C-alpha positions as CSV (number, residue, x, y, z in Angstrom):
1,M,0.0,0.0,0.0
2,N,1.4,3.4,-1.0
3,N,2.0,6.0,1.6
4,K,-0.4,8.9,1.3
5,F,2.2,11.2,2.7
6,D,6.0,11.1,2.4
7,A,7.7,10.0,5.6
8,L,9.5,12.9,7.2
9,K,13.3,12.4,7.5
10,D,14.0,14.9,10.3
11,D,15.6,13.5,13.4
12,D,13.7,15.2,16.3
13,S,15.3,13.1,19.0
14,G,17.8,15.8,19.9
15,D,18.2,15.0,23.6
16,H,21.9,15.9,24.4
17,E,23.1,15.9,27.9
18,Q,25.3,18.7,29.1
19,D,28.6,18.2,31.1
20,Q,28.1,18.4,34.8
21,G,28.9,21.7,36.5
22,S,30.9,22.5,39.6
23,P,29.7,21.0,43.0
24,K,28.4,24.4,44.1
25,D,25.8,24.2,41.4
26,S,24.5,20.8,42.6
27,E,21.4,22.2,44.3
28,K,20.5,24.2,41.3
29,E,21.0,21.2,39.0
30,K,18.9,19.0,41.2
31,S,16.1,21.5,41.1
32,E,16.4,21.7,37.3
33,D,16.4,17.9,37.1
34,D,13.1,17.8,39.1
35,D,11.6,20.4,36.7
36,K,12.8,18.4,33.7
37,E,11.2,15.3,35.1
38,Q,7.9,17.1,35.6
39,N,8.1,18.6,32.1
40,S,8.8,15.2,30.6
41,T,5.6,13.9,32.0
42,R,3.7,16.9,30.4
43,K,5.5,16.3,27.1
44,K,4.3,12.8,26.8
45,M,1.2,14.0,24.9
46,V,2.5,14.6,21.4
47,I,0.9,17.1,19.1
48,P,0.7,17.4,15.3
49,G,3.4,19.5,13.6
50,V,2.6,22.6,11.6
51,G,0.8,21.7,8.4
52,E,0.4,18.0,9.3
53,H,-2.8,16.0,9.2
54,P,-3.9,15.3,12.8
55,L,-5.4,11.9,13.8
56,Q,-8.5,11.7,16.0
57,Y,-6.4,10.1,18.7
58,N,-2.7,9.9,19.6
59,Y,-1.1,6.5,19.4
60,T,2.0,4.7,20.7
61,F,4.0,1.9,19.1
62,W,5.3,-0.8,21.4
63,Y,7.5,-3.9,20.9
64,S,8.0,-7.0,23.0
65,R,10.0,-10.2,22.7
66,R,10.3,-13.0,25.2
67,N,11.7,-16.5,25.5
68,P,8.9,-18.9,24.8
69,G,10.4,-21.4,27.2
70,R,9.8,-19.3,30.2
71,P,6.3,-19.1,31.8
72,A,4.5,-15.8,31.3
73,S,3.7,-13.5,34.2
74,T,2.4,-10.0,34.5
75,Q,5.7,-8.7,35.8
76,S,7.9,-10.3,33.2
77,Y,5.5,-9.3,30.4
78,E,5.6,-5.6,31.5
79,Q,9.4,-5.7,31.7
80,N,9.6,-7.0,28.1
81,I,7.4,-4.3,26.6
82,K,9.5,-1.5,25.1
83,Q,7.9,1.8,23.9
84,I,9.0,2.8,20.4
85,G,7.3,6.2,20.2
86,S,4.1,8.2,20.0
87,F,2.5,10.1,17.2
88,A,-0.4,12.5,16.6
89,S,-0.6,12.9,12.8
90,V,-0.5,11.0,9.6
91,E,3.0,12.2,8.9
92,Q,4.3,11.3,12.3
93,F,2.9,7.8,11.8
94,W,4.7,7.3,8.5
95,R,7.9,8.6,10.1
96,F,7.8,5.6,12.5
97,Y,6.2,3.0,10.3
98,S,8.5,3.5,7.2
99,H,11.5,2.7,9.4
100,M,10.1,-0.3,11.3
101,I,10.7,-3.9,10.4
102,R,7.6,-5.6,9.0
103,P,6.0,-8.4,11.1
104,G,6.8,-11.0,8.5
105,D,10.5,-10.2,8.9
106,L,10.5,-10.6,12.7
107,T,12.0,-13.8,14.2
108,G,11.2,-15.7,17.4
109,H,8.5,-14.9,19.8
110,S,7.9,-11.2,19.0
111,D,5.0,-8.7,19.1
112,F,4.2,-5.2,17.8
113,H,1.5,-3.3,19.6
114,L,-0.2,-0.1,18.5
115,F,-2.4,1.5,21.3
116,K,-3.9,4.8,22.0
117,E,-1.5,7.0,23.9
118,G,-1.8,6.5,27.6
119,I,-3.1,2.9,27.3
120,K,-0.5,0.1,28.0
121,P,-0.9,-3.1,25.9
122,M,-1.8,-5.1,29.1
123,W,-5.0,-6.7,30.2
124,E,-4.7,-5.0,33.6
125,D,-4.7,-1.5,32.2
126,D,-7.8,0.5,33.3
127,A,-8.9,1.0,29.7
128,N,-8.5,-2.7,28.9
129,K,-9.6,-4.6,32.0
130,M,-13.3,-4.7,31.2
131,G,-12.7,-5.4,27.5
132,G,-11.6,-8.1,25.2
133,K,-10.1,-8.8,21.8
134,W,-10.9,-10.3,18.5
135,I,-8.3,-12.9,17.5
136,I,-7.4,-14.2,14.1
137,R,-4.7,-16.8,13.5
138,L,-2.8,-16.4,10.3
139,R,-0.7,-18.8,8.3
140,K,2.9,-17.6,7.7
141,G,3.4,-15.0,5.1
142,L,0.2,-12.9,5.7
143,A,1.1,-11.0,8.9
144,S,2.7,-7.9,7.3
145,R,-0.2,-7.2,4.9
146,C,-2.9,-7.9,7.5
147,W,-1.1,-5.8,10.1
148,E,-0.8,-2.8,7.8
149,N,-4.4,-3.0,6.7
150,L,-5.6,-3.3,10.3
151,I,-3.7,-0.4,11.7
152,L,-4.5,1.9,8.8
153,A,-8.2,1.1,9.3
154,M,-7.8,1.8,13.0
155,L,-6.1,5.1,12.5
156,G,-8.6,6.1,9.9
157,E,-11.5,5.4,12.3
158,Q,-13.1,2.8,10.0
159,F,-14.5,0.8,12.9
160,M,-17.1,3.5,13.8
161,V,-17.4,2.5,17.4
162,G,-16.6,5.7,19.1
163,E,-13.9,5.4,21.8
164,E,-14.2,1.6,22.1
165,I,-11.0,0.7,20.2
166,C,-8.0,0.5,22.5
167,G,-5.3,-0.9,20.2
168,A,-4.1,-3.7,18.0
169,V,-1.4,-6.4,18.3
170,V,0.4,-8.6,15.8
171,S,2.1,-11.6,17.4
172,V,4.8,-13.5,15.5
173,R,5.2,-17.2,16.4
174,F,7.1,-20.1,15.0
175,Q,4.3,-21.9,13.2
176,E,1.7,-19.2,12.8
177,D,1.1,-15.5,13.4
178,I,-1.7,-13.9,15.4
179,I,-3.5,-10.6,14.9
180,S,-5.9,-9.0,17.3
181,I,-7.8,-5.8,18.0
182,W,-8.7,-4.8,21.6
183,N,-11.8,-2.9,22.7
184,K,-12.9,-1.5,26.1
185,T,-16.3,-3.2,26.7
186,A,-16.5,-6.9,26.3
187,S,-20.2,-7.0,27.4
188,D,-21.3,-4.7,24.6
189,Q,-22.3,-7.3,22.0
190,A,-23.4,-4.9,19.4
191,T,-20.1,-3.1,19.4
192,T,-18.0,-6.3,19.4
193,A,-20.1,-7.5,16.4
194,R,-19.5,-4.3,14.5
195,I,-15.7,-4.6,15.2
196,R,-15.8,-8.2,14.0
197,D,-17.6,-7.3,10.7
198,T,-15.3,-4.4,10.0
199,L,-12.3,-6.5,10.8
200,R,-13.5,-9.1,8.3
201,R,-14.0,-6.4,5.7
202,V,-10.7,-4.5,6.0
203,L,-8.7,-7.7,6.1
204,N,-10.7,-9.2,3.2
205,L,-11.1,-12.4,5.1
206,P,-12.6,-15.5,3.5
207,P,-16.1,-16.3,4.8
208,N,-14.9,-19.5,6.6
209,T,-12.2,-17.6,8.6
210,I,-12.3,-18.5,12.3
211,M,-12.5,-15.4,14.5
212,E,-12.4,-15.8,18.3
213,Y,-13.4,-13.2,20.8
214,K,-11.8,-13.5,24.2
215,T,-12.4,-11.3,27.3
216,H,-9.3,-10.1,29.2
217,T,-10.8,-11.4,32.4
218,D,-10.8,-14.9,30.9
219,S,-7.2,-14.4,29.7
220,I,-6.1,-13.4,33.2
221,K,-7.8,-16.5,34.7
222,Y,-6.2,-18.7,32.1
223,V,-2.7,-17.5,32.9
224,C,-3.3,-18.0,36.6
225,L,-4.3,-21.6,36.2
226,P,-1.9,-24.4,37.2
227,S,0.2,-25.5,34.3
228,F,-1.1,-29.0,34.2
229,F,-4.7,-27.7,33.9
230,I,-3.7,-25.3,31.1
231,T,-2.2,-28.2,29.1
232,F,-5.3,-30.4,29.8
233,N,-7.7,-27.6,28.9
234,H,-5.7,-26.7,25.7
235,T,-6.0,-30.3,24.6
236,I,-9.7,-30.3,25.1
237,R,-10.1,-27.0,23.1
238,L,-8.1,-28.4,20.2
239,C,-10.3,-31.5,20.0
240,M,-13.6,-29.5,20.0
């Protein structure tokens, strides 16, 4: 898919630390450091540049990778999530996206997350905890195209469900890839049905494609189960 806007090439990351001053300036520097920390919190909300095309919401790219041999936990999962950057306009999105590796070129147990700014890609986040996600399992070779179509539809507000959409995830695995879109309210069946139908359309899915909706509360319960029961339950689900 062709970019609607050329990716901007400027490097705006110009954070350059200054040499430390003399000891007598330590108190002043400490005060300035505190001010900088407070300012950095305020600066987290990015804004469109002059002449850029603003998006309805700001978004943040995240990346995670873990060893599949280790059991997952909330703490280890949060430690493995790395924030790539936030954007508020079409041009800022292409600035990130045009330099990112495509999901199909990732290796191992890796994930890209694209969520509204201020929402962490975790079940326990306040915006996510009462919601759920639509899940589609893809054969190898389809992840890059499906991921691009999904996030462009999300940024372009094609789902038409107000503020319900939280974000999207593409998960690269050894034998398959998984794509999902998260929403705030799992109990709102009309909204989840609209998201499902839009997802089927924007990804041009065949009519027989299996789509699974899973609430985040169920996901949390599943992770907390003893490992022997998870294995047993997984075998049952595969046989159904």
